N, C-alpha and C positions, 0 to 999 in steps of 0.2 A: 504494500500500500504506500510505501514511502515514494516510490516512483510516480504513482498516481498523484500524490500530494505535490510533488515537485512540479509536475506538468500543469496541474491546476493553478498553482501559484504563478507559474510563468504565463499562464493564459489570462490572468486578471491583474497582474502587476502594472500594466499600462493603463488601468482604470476602466477597461471594458473587456467583455468576453464576447467573442464572435463565434458564429456557428462553425466556421472552418477550423477554428482551434479545437472546438469540441469534437469534431470529426477525427482529428489527429489523435486526441486522447482516447477516443473509443477504439480506434485502430490499435493503439498501444495495448489497451486492456484486452482486446480480442487476441492479440498475438501472445501476450504474457499469461493471461488467464483464460483458457479455452472454456471454462465453466462460468455460469452466471454468478455475478457478484452483487451483494447488497452494499451499496456505497452510501447509504443514509448516514451512518455514523461518521464516515470520512467527510461528507459534505457538511454535516453539522459542525464538526470541529473546525473546518476551514471557514465556514460562514461566520463563526463566532470570533475568529481571529482578527484583531485590529490590523489595519494596513501597516502600521508602524512596526508590527511584530512579524511581518511576512519574511523578512530577511533572516531573522533569528530562527524561525520555524523551518525555513528553507534549508538553512545550514544544518539544523538538527536532523531533518529527514534525509538530507544528502549524506551525512555521516552514517546514519542507520543503513541506508541503501548500500553504501560502500562496504560496510562490514558484513552484510548478508548477501553479497552478490559476487559473481565472477566477472572477469575482465570482459567477456563477451556480453554479459547482461548490462554492464556499465556502458559499453560502446553502443549497444542498441538504444539505451535510454538517452544517451547524448544525441543520437540521430533524431529521436523523437522530440527532444527538447528544441533542437534547431528547427524542426518542422513546425512545432507549435508557435514559436515566435515569428516564423516566416508566413504563417497561415493567412494573416491579414495583409501580407505584402509590405509590411512596415515594421522595422525593428526599432523600438524606442530606446532611449537611454537607460531606462529602468530594466527593460528586458535584457539589454546587452550586459548590464551590471550583473544580473543573476546568471546569465550564461557564462560570463567570465568566472564567477564564483565556482561554478560547476566544473568548467574546464581546468581551471588552475588547481582545484582541489584534487582532481582525478588525473593529473598529468602523469606522464610515464615514470617519473621517479617514484611514484607511489605504487607502481606495479611490481616492484622488486620483491 
């Protein structure tokens, strides 16, 4: 669920959620979780999160994902993260900031 939460934060950090971003997230969920998921709890948690806490929560779930994933899973999530921020054809400064957090945290020196 950490991957889902990261993608959701990326989709709303620019202040709006567009349908094309949602489609990318659904594609991620279908690829990673071939069974039906109940995302109500995850949505409640994210909905209650103040915008000023997005980056802290993003970093927490990013670290959780890293600890519980393989290099292949992280690479797949990075690709989906880029697709989410590109889905509306515009990458904002905020979206770029979060992507940089993700790429810098998971760079190759951490793969040793």
